Backbone as CSV, one residue per row, in Angstrom:
resi,resn,N_x,N_y,N_z,CA_x,CA_y,CA_z,C_x,C_y,C_z
1,MET,118.609,115.507,122.313,119.321,115.154,120.852,119.963,113.810,120.919
2,ASP,119.163,113.030,120.776,119.588,111.494,120.700,119.878,111.026,119.279
3,ILE,121.243,111.432,118.724,121.591,111.112,117.303,121.594,109.604,117.176
4,ALA,122.035,108.901,118.038,122.019,107.295,117.933,120.670,106.818,117.809
5,GLY,119.710,107.387,118.578,118.376,106.863,118.606,117.587,107.367,117.457
6,THR,117.907,108.450,116.849,117.327,108.870,115.388,117.981,108.016,114.388
7,CYS,119.283,107.721,114.396,119.902,106.781,113.362,119.230,105.378,113.501
8,ASN,118.855,104.838,114.512,118.424,103.638,114.796,116.849,103.600,114.142
9,ARG,116.205,104.711,114.383,114.765,104.856,114.123,114.763,104.893,112.409
10,LEU,115.713,105.538,111.984,115.660,105.769,110.403,116.160,104.408,109.675
11,ARG,116.985,103.764,110.519,117.392,102.296,109.810,116.096,101.393,110.125
12,ASN,115.501,101.472,111.202,114.190,100.521,111.193,113.167,100.966,110.163
13,GLN,113.163,102.242,109.958,112.261,102.843,108.853,112.455,102.244,107.482
14,ILE,113.766,102.341,107.188,114.275,101.867,105.937,114.083,100.404,105.748
15,LYS,114.157,99.687,106.906,114.013,98.170,106.694,112.568,97.874,106.578
16,GLN,111.695,98.671,107.316,110.304,98.467,107.103,109.809,98.647,105.530
17,ILE,110.369,99.735,105.169,109.962,100.092,103.723,110.387,99.064,102.758
18,ALA,111.584,98.507,102.972,112.182,97.541,102.084,111.304,96.112,102.283
19,ASP,110.865,95.805,103.456,110.048,94.475,103.737,108.778,94.685,103.000
20,ASP,108.178,95.962,102.981,106.973,96.222,102.496,106.820,96.266,100.866
21,LEU,108.032,96.654,100.370,107.973,97.089,98.857,107.630,95.970,98.051
22,PRO,108.022,94.844,98.190,107.685,93.683,97.185,106.089,93.603,97.012
23,CYS,105.398,93.543,98.333,103.962,93.502,98.203,103.374,94.651,97.496
24,LEU,104.027,95.926,97.811,103.442,97.115,97.080,103.587,97.205,95.557
25,LYS,104.800,96.658,95.299,105.004,96.348,93.691,104.118,95.385,93.115
26,SER,103.614,94.476,93.665,102.779,93.457,93.215,101.398,94.120,92.967
27,GLN,101.066,95.169,93.534,99.808,95.770,93.422,99.769,96.944,92.379
28,ILE,100.855,97.197,91.580,100.846,98.321,90.731,100.121,97.896,89.487
29,ASP,99.381,98.879,89.057,98.495,98.651,87.906,99.383,98.651,86.604
30,PRO,99.453,97.723,85.779,100.364,97.603,84.825,100.130,98.714,83.713
31,GLY,99.117,99.532,83.723,98.790,100.596,83.079,99.081,101.967,83.583
32,ASP,99.841,101.866,84.883,100.230,102.992,85.479,101.839,103.187,85.657
33,PRO,102.462,103.521,84.632,104.063,103.631,84.611,104.433,104.686,85.819
34,PHE,103.643,105.554,86.037,104.092,106.648,87.054,104.192,105.775,88.586
35,ALA,103.093,104.926,88.772,103.300,104.211,89.932,104.540,103.577,90.269
36,SER,105.106,102.711,89.143,106.455,102.100,89.035,107.553,103.264,89.337
37,HIS,107.402,104.455,88.703,108.229,105.382,88.879,108.423,105.945,90.298
38,ILE,107.281,106.148,91.019,107.245,106.511,92.497,108.017,105.353,93.346
39,VAL,107.710,104.113,92.965,108.347,103.127,93.729,109.877,103.169,93.681
40,ASP,110.395,103.581,92.323,111.886,103.585,92.194,112.268,104.749,93.003
41,ARG,111.481,105.836,93.133,111.738,106.999,93.960,111.965,106.771,95.538
42,VAL,111.043,105.865,95.781,111.169,105.456,97.147,112.472,104.668,97.430
43,LEU,112.791,103.799,96.514,113.960,102.948,96.535,115.270,103.920,96.764
44,VAL,115.217,104.870,95.946,116.357,105.904,95.815,116.450,106.552,97.122
45,ALA,115.234,107.224,97.558,115.225,107.998,98.859,115.566,106.985,99.894
46,ALA,115.174,105.793,100.099,115.694,104.853,101.188,117.181,104.700,100.941
47,ASP,117.602,104.622,99.864,119.144,104.619,99.895,119.878,105.820,100.155
48,ASN,119.307,106.974,100.101,119.783,108.227,100.498,119.604,108.522,102.063
49,ALA,118.557,107.839,102.482,118.295,107.932,103.919,119.398,107.139,104.833
50,LEU,119.674,105.902,104.049,120.640,105.235,104.719,122.064,105.983,104.727
51,GLY,122.102,106.596,103.569,123.604,107.462,103.532,123.537,108.541,104.449
52,CYS,122.247,109.067,104.898,122.298,110.002,105.951,122.664,109.562,107.319
53,VAL,122.310,108.045,107.475,122.643,107.609,108.681,124.070,107.494,108.742
54,VAL,124.743,106.804,107.694,126.201,106.666,107.857,126.821,107.868,107.939
55,LEU,126.549,108.927,107.322,127.101,110.409,107.572,126.909,110.912,108.812
56,ALA,125.764,110.697,109.504,125.541,111.273,110.698,126.398,110.579,111.956
57,GLU,126.542,109.265,111.733,127.522,108.505,112.595,128.748,108.751,112.229
58,GLN,129.261,109.424,111.489,130.749,109.950,111.119,130.928,111.355,111.434
59,ASN,129.820,112.003,111.995,129.771,113.433,112.199,129.948,114.454,110.966
60,LEU,129.375,113.897,109.820,129.658,114.669,108.661,128.281,115.519,108.186
61,ALA,128.194,116.702,108.868,127.195,117.510,108.618,126.936,118.178,107.299
62,ALA,127.890,118.518,106.511,127.722,119.170,105.244,127.315,118.196,104.270
63,PRO,127.847,117.002,104.050,127.302,116.067,103.166,126.013,115.384,103.669
64,LEU,125.780,115.295,104.865,124.350,114.892,105.205,123.417,115.783,104.874
65,THR,123.580,117.207,104.922,122.566,118.070,104.618,122.361,118.040,102.987
66,SER,123.595,117.786,102.285,123.255,117.673,100.846,122.433,116.404,100.402
67,VAL,122.659,115.441,101.235,121.992,114.090,100.838,120.484,114.273,101.207
68,SER,120.296,114.972,102.476,118.955,115.230,102.855,118.243,115.965,101.986
69,ARG,118.721,117.004,101.352,118.152,117.993,100.354,117.829,117.112,99.004
70,SER,118.470,116.187,98.651,118.114,115.153,97.695,116.892,114.582,97.861
71,ILE,116.592,114.071,99.107,115.393,113.347,99.461,114.270,114.473,99.373
72,PHE,114.606,115.854,99.859,113.530,116.992,99.770,113.090,117.142,98.429
73,GLU,114.185,117.166,97.498,113.778,117.510,96.152,112.843,116.275,95.564
74,SER,113.234,115.141,95.979,112.549,114.056,95.459,110.876,114.180,95.836
75,LEU,110.851,114.561,97.066,109.526,114.647,97.594,108.750,115.747,96.792
76,LEU,109.437,117.004,96.654,108.673,118.055,95.917,108.411,117.533,94.362
77,ALA,109.227,116.836,93.770,108.876,116.603,92.473,107.871,115.401,92.419
78,VAL,107.821,114.324,93.280,106.906,113.252,93.342,105.566,113.966,93.650
79,TYR,105.478,114.640,94.681,104.200,115.294,94.987,103.563,116.080,93.950
80,TRP,104.414,116.843,93.229,103.813,117.797,92.094,103.356,116.854,90.976
81,ALA,104.106,115.581,90.518,103.760,114.808,89.668,102.590,113.992,89.952
82,SER,102.247,113.880,91.115,101.131,113.138,91.630,99.747,113.923,91.490
83,GLN,99.914,115.162,91.391,98.741,116.011,91.172,97.830,115.647,89.918
84,THR,98.588,115.668,88.640,97.937,115.419,87.483,98.506,114.367,86.467
85,GLU,97.859,113.803,85.728,98.624,112.755,84.816,99.422,113.539,83.897
86,GLU,99.203,114.968,83.561,100.144,115.546,82.614,101.548,115.908,83.595
87,ASN,101.381,116.263,84.715,102.709,116.337,85.439,103.456,115.048,85.601
88,ALA,102.741,114.076,85.747,103.363,112.763,85.826,104.107,112.307,84.508
89,THR,103.529,112.664,83.536,104.226,112.459,82.249,105.459,113.083,82.061
90,ILE,105.273,114.330,82.495,106.645,115.324,82.329,107.660,114.803,83.194
91,LEU,107.313,114.368,84.439,108.465,113.906,85.451,108.994,112.543,84.681
92,LEU,108.072,111.740,84.109,108.572,110.417,83.590,109.568,110.643,82.379
93,ASN,109.296,111.675,81.605,110.223,112.033,80.493,111.376,112.787,80.762
94,ALA,111.261,113.308,82.138,112.357,114.317,82.456,113.937,113.879,82.303
95,MET,114.256,112.748,82.573,115.553,112.318,82.267,116.082,112.153,81.028
96,ASP,115.136,111.531,80.104,115.414,111.437,78.827,115.672,112.957,78.126
97,ARG,114.836,113.910,78.287,114.818,115.209,77.855,116.006,115.975,78.353
98,GLU,116.192,115.857,79.422,117.436,116.337,80.071,118.708,115.920,79.653
99,THR,118.858,114.786,79.470,119.953,113.994,78.696,120.198,114.504,77.306
100,LEU,118.985,114.724,76.466,119.137,115.459,75.212,119.772,116.756,75.130
101,ARG,119.206,117.409,76.057,119.389,118.850,76.402,120.998,118.868,76.661
102,LEU,121.495,118.369,77.600,122.977,118.372,77.897,123.715,117.785,76.543
103,MET,123.341,116.801,75.984,123.970,116.562,74.824,124.135,117.501,73.674
104,ARG,122.984,118.151,73.535,122.669,119.120,72.469,123.784,120.265,72.833
105,LEU,123.849,120.698,74.178,124.513,121.880,74.544,126.112,121.523,74.328
106,ASN,126.534,120.318,74.720,127.946,120.054,74.419,128.223,119.971,72.963
107,LEU,127.430,119.508,72.257,127.608,119.239,70.701,127.607,120.928,70.142
108,ASP,126.573,121.424,70.607,126.717,122.736,69.951,127.787,123.812,70.280
109,ARG,128.403,123.490,71.531,129.443,124.321,71.956,130.921,123.644,71.458
110,GLY,130.853,122.509,70.710,132.138,121.988,70.274,132.726,121.187,71.378
111,HIS,132.046,120.835,72.655,132.762,120.175,73.521,132.782,118.635,73.337
112,ALA,132.092,118.177,72.330,131.938,116.983,71.948,131.673,116.711,70.492
113,VAL,131.982,115.521,69.999,131.572,115.283,68.635,130.852,113.693,68.519
114,ILE,130.053,113.567,67.391,129.413,112.273,67.243,130.197,111.467,66.036
115,ARG,130.829,110.438,66.622,131.795,109.858,65.676,131.248,108.400,65.190
116,HIS,131.273,108.102,63.904,130.748,106.748,63.483,131.708,105.701,64.183
117,LYS,131.261,104.572,64.651,132.093,103.601,65.437,133.017,103.099,64.399
118,ARG,132.510,102.768,63.305,133.403,101.984,62.380,134.264,102.828,61.379
119,THR,133.621,103.887,60.830,134.175,104.605,59.840,134.998,105.835,60.374
120,GLY,134.722,106.158,61.465,135.416,107.348,62.130,134.733,108.655,61.590
121,GLY,133.690,108.569,60.720,133.191,109.815,60.024,132.456,110.683,61.401
122,ILE,132.472,111.961,61.158,131.906,112.761,62.111,130.154,113.097,61.617
123,HIS,129.398,112.906,62.606,127.912,112.751,62.254,127.148,113.879,63.271
124,THR,128.141,114.806,63.751,127.461,115.740,64.802,126.279,116.548,64.350
125,GLN,126.644,117.146,63.236,125.336,117.931,62.540,123.866,117.050,62.516
126,GLU,124.486,115.865,61.893,123.345,115.167,61.584,122.457,114.759,62.760
127,ILE,122.921,114.538,64.005,122.463,114.284,65.317,121.765,115.588,65.728
128,LEU,122.385,116.777,65.442,121.755,118.083,66.018,120.434,118.302,65.113
129,ASP,120.550,118.015,63.933,119.286,118.302,62.825,118.267,117.249,63.133
130,SER,118.499,116.013,64.090,117.347,114.983,64.112,116.264,115.651,64.779
131,PRO,114.997,115.169,64.366,113.816,115.600,65.054,113.782,115.272,66.610
132,LYS,114.596,114.288,66.876,114.499,113.774,68.247,115.138,114.849,69.160
133,MET,116.148,115.797,68.696,116.404,116.816,69.522,115.443,117.913,69.868
134,SER,114.313,117.916,69.151,113.239,118.867,69.451,112.618,118.536,70.844
135,GLU,112.888,117.432,71.302,112.543,116.884,72.772,113.315,117.266,73.813
136,ALA,114.586,117.965,73.560,115.480,118.414,74.556,114.893,119.501,75.425
137,LYS,114.887,119.150,76.762,114.044,120.126,77.604,114.529,120.216,79.007
138,ARG,114.631,121.210,79.766,115.092,121.106,81.084,114.020,120.596,81.915
139,PRO,114.177,119.870,83.015,113.199,119.519,83.942,112.529,120.703,84.664
140,PRO,111.382,120.557,85.077,110.530,121.685,85.832,111.501,122.027,86.876
141,GLN,111.538,123.388,87.179,112.305,123.909,88.426,111.635,123.580,89.794
142,ILE,112.428,123.211,90.541,112.151,122.670,91.945,111.129,123.548,92.508
143,TRP,111.488,124.981,92.413,110.710,126.010,93.196,109.007,125.961,92.581
144,LYS,109.273,125.984,91.377,108.049,125.960,90.522,107.069,124.821,90.821
145,MET,107.672,123.665,91.007,106.919,122.232,91.306,106.320,122.350,92.714
146,ALA,107.191,122.892,93.588,106.620,123.051,94.890,105.574,124.112,95.101
147,LYS,105.519,125.217,94.558,104.361,126.345,94.448,103.259,125.518,93.767
148,GLU,103.315,124.817,92.685,102.247,124.453,92.089,101.508,123.304,92.851
149,ALA,102.429,122.485,93.553,101.773,121.354,94.482,101.338,121.953,95.989
150,GLY,101.397,123.193,96.158,100.878,123.656,97.366,101.955,123.598,98.519
151,LEU,103.191,123.264,97.934,104.401,123.164,99.155,105.468,124.358,98.980
152,GLY,104.914,125.454,98.566,105.703,126.649,98.345,106.334,127.152,99.770
153,LYS,105.471,127.053,100.714,105.935,127.471,101.840,106.926,126.505,102.643
154,LEU,106.799,125.229,102.296,107.804,124.321,102.819,109.187,124.495,102.130
155,TYR,109.100,124.888,100.679,110.265,125.133,99.911,110.805,126.205,100.566
156,ASP,110.216,127.394,100.841,110.838,128.652,101.193,111.430,128.689,102.514
157,THR,110.941,127.688,103.480,111.511,127.761,104.835,112.596,126.612,104.938
158,MET,112.793,125.555,103.811,113.773,124.529,103.835,114.694,124.684,102.916
159,TYR,114.451,124.935,101.736,115.407,124.537,100.566,116.573,125.570,100.432
160,GLY,116.261,126.874,100.667,117.576,127.774,100.686,118.417,127.556,101.598
161,PHE,117.986,127.202,102.951,118.901,126.774,104.066,119.683,125.601,103.811
162,MET,118.946,124.485,103.166,119.773,123.274,102.890,120.799,123.629,101.649
163,SER,120.475,124.363,100.840,121.341,124.731,99.625,122.588,125.442,99.978
164,MET,122.383,126.238,101.180,123.810,126.892,101.570,124.707,125.856,102.125
165,PHE,124.461,124.880,102.557,125.384,123.927,102.969,125.869,123.103,101.769
166,ALA,125.014,122.855,100.689,125.218,122.122,99.680,126.205,122.730,98.864
167,HIS,126.233,124.092,99.020,126.932,124.973,98.040,128.212,125.494,98.724
168,GLY,128.581,125.106,100.046,129.772,125.662,100.561,129.607,126.981,101.063
169,THR,128.278,127.522,101.297,128.289,129.083,101.558,128.551,129.097,103.118
170,VAL,128.223,128.312,103.930,128.532,128.403,105.279,129.680,127.837,105.880
171,THR,130.807,128.041,105.252,132.019,127.386,105.577,132.345,127.699,107.087
172,GLU,131.989,128.905,107.579,132.323,129.221,109.149,131.778,128.131,110.082
173,VAL,130.310,127.970,109.662,129.659,127.110,110.391,129.991,125.640,110.410
174,LEU,130.389,125.176,109.243,130.803,123.863,109.270,132.296,123.773,109.643
175,ALA,133.173,124.664,109.772,134.428,124.519,110.426,134.313,124.227,111.847
176,LYS,133.269,124.390,112.434,132.973,124.094,113.811,132.837,122.542,114.071
177,ARG,133.439,122.036,114.926,133.676,120.473,114.943,132.354,119.954,115.653
178,ASP,131.633,120.779,116.566,130.450,120.298,116.956,129.230,120.435,116.327
179,GLN,128.883,119.517,115.415,127.561,119.843,114.545,126.482,118.817,115.003
180,ARG,126.265,118.620,116.259,125.189,117.763,116.839,123.896,118.366,116.542
181,THR,123.575,119.611,116.624,122.390,120.132,116.451,121.970,120.220,114.953
182,LEU,122.922,120.385,114.030,122.517,120.321,112.516,122.209,118.828,112.146
183,ILE,123.202,117.922,112.901,123.102,116.571,112.259,121.750,116.094,112.825
184,SER,121.258,116.560,113.934,119.870,115.935,114.675,118.929,116.431,113.821
185,ALA,118.898,117.663,113.425,117.808,118.287,112.592,117.763,117.644,111.169
186,GLN,118.961,117.327,110.502,118.771,116.874,109.305,118.278,115.341,109.224
187,LEU,118.773,114.762,110.260,118.229,113.303,110.365,116.766,113.185,110.564
188,SER,116.357,114.092,111.548,114.760,114.294,111.618,114.194,114.524,110.236
189,SER,114.618,115.322,109.525,114.069,115.627,108.286,113.987,114.578,107.410
190,ALA,115.084,113.891,107.309,115.317,112.769,106.409,114.171,111.589,106.715
191,VAL,114.008,111.406,108.042,112.798,110.450,108.397,111.578,110.874,107.875
192,ALA,111.260,111.911,108.045,109.862,112.713,107.733,109.796,112.621,106.192
193,LEU,110.675,113.037,105.553,110.889,113.102,104.049,110.577,111.773,103.402
194,LEU,111.219,110.810,103.923,111.074,109.418,103.599,109.779,108.941,103.577
195,ARG,109.195,109.063,104.670,107.781,108.738,105.106,106.786,109.372,104.194
196,CYS,107.013,110.610,104.036,106.027,111.355,102.937,106.158,110.622,101.509
197,ILE,107.243,110.516,100.954,107.542,109.840,99.702,106.948,108.496,99.688
198,ASN,107.008,107.671,100.612,106.388,106.293,100.832,105.002,106.383,100.841
199,LEU,104.428,107.403,101.690,102.882,107.507,101.684,102.578,107.830,100.341
200,ILE,102.889,108.748,99.609,102.557,109.035,98.252,102.565,107.787,97.319
201,ALA,103.462,106.949,97.485,103.421,105.778,96.645,102.434,104.889,97.039
202,VAL,102.182,104.680,98.317,101.159,103.804,98.908,99.748,104.117,98.431
203,LEU,99.674,105.369,98.725,98.167,106.035,98.251,97.877,105.796,96.807
204,ARG,98.983,106.289,96.138,98.688,105.941,94.606,98.368,104.749,94.089
205,ILE,99.251,103.646,94.643,98.964,102.385,94.376,97.894,101.476,94.917
206,GLN,97.644,101.721,96.099,96.504,101.062,96.801,95.181,101.780,96.910
207,GLU,95.276,103.087,96.802,93.805,103.796,96.881,93.594,104.591,95.859
208,LYS,94.705,104.639,94.831,94.447,105.449,93.381,94.209,106.936,93.672
209,ARG,94.967,107.575,94.638,94.501,108.910,94.921,95.941,109.588,95.454
210,THR,95.751,110.834,95.513,96.929,111.657,95.793,96.886,111.979,97.397
211,ALA,98.148,112.096,98.148,98.161,112.389,99.290,97.602,113.844,99.610
212,SER,96.923,114.173,100.662,96.445,115.659,100.925,97.678,116.313,101.649
213,ILE,97.311,117.623,101.457,98.405,118.414,102.436,98.361,118.035,103.930
214,LEU,97.083,117.769,104.321,96.959,117.467,105.860,97.563,116.141,106.177
215,GLU,97.674,115.302,105.143,98.225,114.037,105.490,99.955,114.243,105.416
216,LEU,100.437,115.119,104.569,101.714,115.353,104.762,102.104,116.345,105.923
217,GLU,101.344,117.167,106.247,101.425,117.922,107.626,101.611,117.046,108.771
218,SER,100.605,115.951,108.846,100.798,115.116,110.022,102.081,114.310,110.060
219,ILE,102.730,114.090,108.883,104.073,113.591,109.035,105.292,114.583,109.240
220,LEU,105.222,115.493,108.703,106.234,116.726,108.745,106.230,117.359,110.116
221,MET,104.873,117.475,110.571,104.784,118.198,111.785,105.051,119.706,111.703
222,VAL,104.788,120.187,110.517,104.795,121.681,110.332,103.588,122.011,109.304
223,PRO,103.198,123.323,109.695,102.071,123.832,108.712,102.436,124.097,107.368
224,LEU,101.791,123.651,106.436,102.308,123.767,104.927,101.640,124.872,104.175
225,VAL,100.614,125.481,104.857,99.824,126.371,104.163,99.600,127.644,105.149
């Protein structure tokens, strides 16, 4: 259980990805916006992975598991989106549509109003009646993306467990000060998950294809089907 060694390995992996990223970005097809999105996902996943290292070094198992879960969610979403161009478009539009949905929810419930910057007039209903609001929509659910992408087994075996820590359900476990086993497991997960997301990006950009289940298995070291 070499936590320090795993931290160093993850730091080296993050550095390697950062060093390779400019070259990878230069190979993106201008007509492939999803490739640019995946590169952004790699950047965010690398940031989260670095956060995992910092948390592990401070013996903070609960936030470490929450951050590791974020990397896992990104893998599921990116792999699902890489399956079809329709899925890719849905993921590309997810942030804007979810922002609209949350705006509509708060306006509908009277938690917020739209006020004209200069006149002070209220334009809430005008915004709610706008055709743009028809685009408001929740992102696809994580479990559904996992199942459709062939990662349902991975979701079943990992996501619920990680969510227990993120939601504070396992207080008794976290109250124990020796968290080395959990920390080691989550660090190892972060290493593998980041490698998978990076692989998906590399194959999309350099080989114009989707990573196979077998390729992901070879990194995760667990059967996925």
